[in-house]
C-alpha angles and dihedrals in degrees: 000000000000113000093223111084106218121224087223090068092052090051092047091051092051092048091051092046089060094056108031116107104257094205106030148027123309121187127212114215105222130186095175091253125125096262097053095039090052089050089051091051091053093044093048089065088066098045111118095337114194095234145358133061092315096050090115095044120115126192126198133161142228126208115201117205110207090188090219098116123065090231096043094116092054091044090053092048092050092049091051092050092051092047090050089053088058091057097243116157137225103028119189136174124208133182119234115223100218114191106224091193095055112133090214091074133251097286094051092043091053091048092051091050092046094054091046088056091046091056090048089053092051091050094046096049101032090235115161098205141029125204118217122198104226111148139200088270091056089050092052091050091050093053091051091050089051091051091049091054093048091239130169135252096286093055092045086054084074124197112002117235089221135021124158109314093343123101128184108197097166099065088108094056128078126232089247090057092053089053088051091053092050092050091050091051093047093242126145112220122209115245106220107214090210089069089070099033108121091208088078119072094217090053091053090050090049099046103030116015101043094044089049092050091046091052098041105030115021138343088218096051093124092054091046093051092047089051089051089054092052093050092046091049092054092047092047093049091053094047092047092051091050090048092053090055093048091047091052090050095048099042110105133198108287118260117203118006112294095013125133116196135189132179107265100210095046091049091049091053092056116101111265094248090055096037094057091048091050091052090049090050090050093052092050091045089053090056101266132117126257107291123235122250089256093053091047089053091050091052091048089058088061088066091069105082095208093064135067118311091216146186101228115192115231137191115275097040093290134129135197128213141166116246109247126225091260092050128089084230093063110148092020135109105224127198115192139163114270115247095224 
C-alpha cells in the first residue's frame, strides 16, 4: 500500500458514506477494473464499523461475468480475490446472459444482461442498495453521446446519481483518481480491451473525441460536461414534475375501453417543453414505451385542428388521434391500442 494517503480516497469514502444503507446490506458492483475496485476500497471502510451511524452497515460485492472475453473466468476470480482482501462480505459471482443477436447492439445487450444479473444479486442477498462505479469521465462521455444523438434535456442529464436501488457515488471523481486509489491500496485493476476498441462508439469518444476536445478546446472539458449534466438533471427533474401535474389535470375519464383522453385545447396551450412531456407520460400511462422525438412531433401536429386528425402510430402498439367533429371525442386527444 502506498504511504501517501490520497485525498481522492477521502472524497470517495465520504461519497460512499452518503449513500450506503446504514442499517442493512449494500452491494458493490465490481468488474475488476480501476473504477469499481476503487469504489470497493472506499466502501470497505464502512463495512461493519465499530461505532457511529454506520455501525450496522454491511457491504458486500457482486462480480458479473459477461463471458465475452476469453479470460473472463480468470478476471472474475482475480476480482473476487481482491475483494476478499478488502474484507467485503458477502461476495458473489453471477454470469450475464448477453444476447449476441440483439438488435440493440453489443453494448446495449451487455448492459441489459448486466442489470438483470444485478437485480438477481439484490434478490439473492436481500441487499437494499447497489453501488455502481461510474465516474466523472463516464458522465462526460454520456453527455457527448447525448449531444451526438440530438437528445433532449433528460439525456443530456447523463447518468443519474440515483435510480431505484442503484447509487453512483463516484460521479465526482475522475478515472485517474480511481487509478490512484487502487495504487494506494495495492490492487491491480483489469484493463478491459473493449474500453479502447474503436468498434464501440463509447470507446471512440473515450480515446479519441474527449482527448481531442481537451487538447483543442479546454483542459477541463470533462468537468464542464459533468457540470452540464448536473444542471440538465435539475432542469429535467423540475420540468418532469410540472408535466406530471399538468398531465393529472388534463387526463379525463376514459371513454371506450383502453382509451386515454386529454383536452386538446388545454394541451395545446401548454409550453412546448411541458406539452411534449405530457404526451410522453400519456403514452407510457396507456401502456406504451417512451416515444421518440419524431413521434412526439407527429402527435403535436394533431393538436392543430386544421391538419390531419391522425392516427399517429406510437411505440407499444398504440395510436393517437384527434376526435373529429362528428365524434363523441371531439376536442380531445385520444390514445388507444392499435387493432393490428
